[in-house]
C-alpha positions as CSV (number, residue, x, y, z in Angstrom):
1,M,135.8,91.6,134.3
2,K,133.3,89.7,136.4
3,P,130.8,87.0,135.6
4,A,127.3,88.4,134.8
5,R,123.9,87.3,133.8
6,L,121.9,88.9,130.9
7,S,118.1,89.2,130.6
8,W,115.8,91.4,128.5
9,S,112.2,92.5,128.0
10,V,110.3,95.0,125.9
11,G,108.2,97.9,127.2
12,R,106.5,100.8,125.5
13,V,107.0,104.6,125.6
14,G,104.7,106.9,123.7
15,F,106.4,110.2,122.9
16,A,107.7,109.4,119.4
17,K,105.6,110.9,116.5
18,N,106.0,110.5,112.8
19,R,107.5,113.7,111.5
20,R,106.6,113.2,107.8
21,T,103.0,112.1,107.9
22,P,100.3,113.1,110.4
23,N,99.4,109.9,112.3
24,G,102.0,108.0,110.3
25,P,103.7,104.9,111.6
26,V,106.0,104.9,114.6
27,D,107.7,102.2,116.8
28,H,106.9,102.7,120.5
29,D,108.7,99.5,121.6
30,L,111.4,100.0,124.3
31,P,113.6,96.9,124.3
32,T,115.7,96.7,127.4
33,M,118.7,94.5,128.4
34,V,119.8,94.2,132.0
35,V,123.3,93.0,133.1
36,R,123.3,91.6,136.6
37,D,126.2,90.5,138.8
38,A,126.3,86.7,138.7
39,E,127.0,86.5,142.4
40,D,124.9,89.1,144.2
41,D,122.4,90.0,141.4
42,T,123.3,93.7,141.5
43,I,122.4,95.6,138.4
44,R,125.6,96.5,136.7
45,G,124.3,97.8,133.3
46,I,121.2,98.6,131.4
47,Y,121.0,98.9,127.6
48,L,117.9,100.2,125.8
49,S,116.8,101.7,122.5
50,Y,113.9,103.8,121.3
51,A,113.1,104.8,117.7
52,C,113.0,108.6,117.9
53,H,115.4,111.5,117.0
54,C,117.0,113.2,120.0
55,V,115.9,116.7,118.9
56,T,113.8,118.0,121.7
57,L,116.5,120.5,122.4
58,S,118.0,122.8,119.8
59,D,119.8,125.4,121.8
60,N,123.4,124.6,120.6
61,K,124.4,123.4,124.1
62,I,126.0,120.0,124.5
63,S,123.4,117.6,125.7
64,G,122.2,114.0,125.4
65,D,118.7,115.3,124.9
66,W,115.9,112.9,126.1
67,A,118.3,110.0,125.9
68,G,120.8,111.6,128.2
69,F,118.2,112.5,130.7
70,A,116.9,108.9,130.6
71,Q,120.4,107.5,131.2
72,A,121.1,109.9,134.1
73,A,117.7,109.1,135.8
74,I,118.2,105.3,135.4
75,E,121.8,105.5,136.8
76,E,120.5,107.5,139.7
77,D,118.0,104.7,140.4
78,H,120.8,102.1,140.2
79,P,124.0,103.6,141.7
80,G,127.1,102.0,140.2
81,A,125.3,100.8,137.1
82,I,125.9,102.1,133.6
83,C,123.0,102.9,131.3
84,L,123.4,103.1,127.5
85,T,120.8,104.3,125.1
86,S,120.7,103.9,121.3
87,I,118.2,104.7,118.6
88,G,116.1,102.3,116.6
89,C,114.5,102.8,113.2
90,G,113.3,106.3,113.9
91,S,114.6,108.4,111.0
92,D,111.1,109.6,110.4
93,A,110.2,110.1,114.1
94,N,110.6,113.2,116.3
95,P,109.4,113.7,119.9
96,D,105.7,114.7,120.0
97,S,106.8,117.9,121.8
98,G,108.4,119.1,118.6
99,V,111.8,120.8,118.6
100,T,111.6,123.1,121.7
101,G,114.7,125.2,121.8
102,G,116.0,125.1,125.3
103,R,113.1,123.4,127.1
104,H,115.2,121.1,129.2
105,D,112.2,120.3,131.4
106,I,110.4,118.7,128.4
107,A,113.5,116.6,127.5
108,A,113.8,115.6,131.2
109,D,110.1,114.5,131.3
110,Q,110.7,112.4,128.2
111,G,113.7,110.8,129.8
112,D,111.7,110.2,133.0
113,A,109.1,108.4,131.0
114,I,111.8,106.0,129.9
115,R,113.1,105.7,133.4
116,A,109.6,104.8,134.7
117,E,109.1,102.2,132.0
118,V,112.4,100.6,132.8
119,A,111.5,100.6,136.5
120,R,108.3,98.8,135.6
121,L,110.1,96.2,133.5
122,L,112.5,95.5,136.2
123,K,109.7,94.5,138.5
124,R,108.6,91.8,136.1
125,N,110.2,88.5,135.1
126,Q,112.8,89.2,132.5
127,K,113.7,86.7,129.8
128,P,117.1,85.2,130.5
129,L,119.7,85.2,127.7
130,E,121.5,82.0,128.1
131,G,122.1,80.7,124.5
132,A,125.5,80.6,122.8
133,L,126.5,83.9,121.3
134,R,126.7,84.1,117.5
135,T,127.7,87.3,115.6
136,T,127.8,88.1,111.9
137,L,128.9,91.3,110.1
138,N,128.6,91.8,106.4
139,S,128.3,94.7,104.0
140,I,126.2,95.0,100.9
141,D,126.0,97.5,98.1
142,L,123.0,99.8,97.9
143,P,123.1,101.2,94.3
144,L,122.5,104.9,93.6
145,T,120.6,106.4,90.8
146,E,122.5,107.9,87.8
147,P,124.8,110.6,89.2
148,P,124.6,114.1,87.8
149,S,126.9,115.2,85.0
150,R,129.8,117.7,85.4
151,E,127.6,120.3,83.7
152,Q,124.7,119.6,86.1
153,L,127.0,119.8,89.1
154,A,128.4,123.1,87.9
155,E,124.9,124.5,87.5
156,T,123.9,123.3,91.0
157,A,127.2,124.8,92.5
158,R,126.3,128.2,91.1
159,Q,123.0,128.1,92.9
160,G,124.7,128.0,96.3
161,G,123.2,126.6,99.5
162,P,123.7,123.1,100.8
163,A,123.1,121.5,97.4
164,G,125.6,123.9,95.9
165,Y,128.2,123.1,98.5
166,S,127.7,119.4,97.9
167,A,128.1,119.9,94.1
168,Q,131.3,121.8,94.6
169,W,132.6,118.9,96.7
170,H,131.8,116.4,94.0
171,L,133.3,118.7,91.3
172,A,136.5,118.7,93.3
173,R,136.6,114.9,93.3
174,L,136.2,114.9,89.5
175,D,139.0,117.5,89.2
176,R,141.3,115.1,91.2
177,G,140.5,112.3,88.7
178,E,138.3,110.5,91.2
179,E,135.0,108.8,90.3
180,L,131.7,109.7,91.9
181,M,130.0,107.1,94.1
182,T,127.7,104.6,92.4
183,A,126.6,102.8,95.6
184,I,126.7,103.0,99.3
185,R,128.6,100.2,101.0
186,Y,126.1,99.3,103.8
187,P,127.1,97.3,106.9
188,I,124.6,95.0,108.5
189,Q,125.4,93.2,111.8
190,S,123.5,90.6,113.8
191,L,124.0,89.2,117.2
192,S,122.1,86.2,118.6
193,F,121.9,84.4,121.9
194,G,121.0,80.9,121.0
195,D,117.3,81.0,120.1
196,D,116.6,83.5,122.9
197,L,117.1,86.8,121.1
198,A,118.4,88.1,117.8
199,M,119.7,91.7,117.7
200,L,120.1,93.6,114.4
201,F,122.3,96.6,113.9
202,L,121.5,98.5,110.7
203,A,123.7,101.4,109.5
204,G,122.5,105.0,108.9
205,E,119.2,106.7,109.7
206,V,116.7,103.9,109.1
207,C,113.0,104.6,108.7
208,V,110.3,102.9,110.8
209,D,109.0,100.7,107.9
210,Y,112.0,98.4,108.4
211,A,111.2,97.8,112.1
212,H,107.6,97.0,111.3
213,R,108.4,94.7,108.4
214,L,111.2,92.8,110.2
215,K,109.0,92.3,113.2
216,R,106.4,90.8,110.9
217,E,108.8,88.5,109.2
218,F,110.5,87.3,112.4
219,D,109.2,86.5,115.8
220,R,108.7,90.0,117.2
221,D,109.1,88.7,120.7
222,R,112.6,87.6,120.0
223,I,113.9,90.4,117.7
224,W,115.6,93.7,118.6
225,I,116.3,96.2,115.8
226,N,118.8,99.0,116.2
227,A,119.9,101.6,113.7
228,Y,122.7,104.2,113.5
229,A,125.2,101.3,113.8
230,N,128.7,100.9,112.4
231,D,128.3,103.7,109.9
232,F,126.4,107.0,109.5
233,C,126.2,106.7,105.7
234,S,122.8,108.3,104.9
235,Y,119.1,108.1,105.6
236,I,117.8,104.6,104.7
237,P,114.3,105.0,103.2
238,S,111.9,102.2,102.5
239,E,110.4,101.7,99.1
240,R,107.4,103.7,100.3
241,L,109.6,106.7,101.2
242,V,111.6,106.4,98.0
243,R,108.3,106.8,96.1
244,E,107.2,109.7,98.3
245,G,110.5,111.6,98.1
246,G,111.2,114.6,100.2
247,Y,113.5,114.8,103.2
248,G,114.2,111.3,104.3
249,G,113.2,109.9,100.9
250,G,116.2,111.2,99.0
251,A,116.2,115.0,99.3
252,E,118.6,114.9,102.2
253,M,121.5,113.2,100.3
254,V,123.3,116.6,99.8
255,Y,124.1,116.6,103.5
256,F,125.8,113.2,103.4
257,G,128.3,113.8,100.5
258,V,126.4,111.4,98.3
259,P,125.9,112.5,94.6
260,A,122.6,110.8,93.9
261,T,119.6,109.1,95.6
262,L,119.3,105.5,96.5
263,K,117.8,103.3,93.8
264,P,114.4,101.6,94.3
265,G,115.0,98.0,95.5
266,L,117.2,98.8,98.4
267,E,114.6,97.7,101.0
268,Q,114.6,94.1,99.6
269,L,118.4,94.1,99.4
270,I,118.6,94.9,103.1
271,V,115.9,92.5,104.2
272,D,117.4,89.7,102.2
273,E,120.8,90.2,104.0
274,V,119.0,90.2,107.3
275,H,117.4,86.9,106.5
276,R,120.8,85.5,105.5
277,Q,122.2,86.5,108.9
278,V,119.5,85.7,111.4
279,P,119.2,82.0,112.2
280,R,116.1,80.3,110.9
281,E,114.7,79.5,114.3
282,F,113.7,83.2,114.7
């Protein structure tokens, strides 16, 4: 443990593309935090996030995909530093390259785009994070629609496939005398540095609408929104996606062991909890 100084800034990288809707919304922001040694100013760590699935590669080989290439390139630029990458509200975003199989060169180019943007940001004046640290973690219930009956589950189970497997799993729960889920327990965490920066950590695969809405309702120059945090519970659609349906709007629930879709109204429940947690000065 050694004293360090924190700073942050926001860049932009352009390879995310909405995978549900042609020319649909995306979030190209690249928030970046830098940890510097308090004595000699050496960069000891870099943390960044980008709202896009890591699915450039699909060759069943262990890889960090574009995020892993970005981390490796940034660490090469700054020997001894550790780089961490996380994903923002990008459940409905894929790389514009598409899923390429084994095109490691494409994933490396995407990682290099992030490396180059981080290098550009480091040449500018970063905003220092000097305010007192405040953290909050709370969970709320996101209600589900009416679960299927035993008869409906049995019929789905006979059809096979992913939905059939999920139905068999829920039938086994009923056979053990257990009840089916009626809500997802959803953790939301916030971390703020005085009035310098508020960071949000939303669970699950969160769609881009949340990022755009929260950046409108708070000071977008002082808010950083992360997803996939604390729990991988399900996709988290907005009201728009709930209405549209399809994968990412409810059809994917069979892959998460959840017996029904999320009820309309979840977006406001999440946003209300965020407002309860984030200090008013933001």
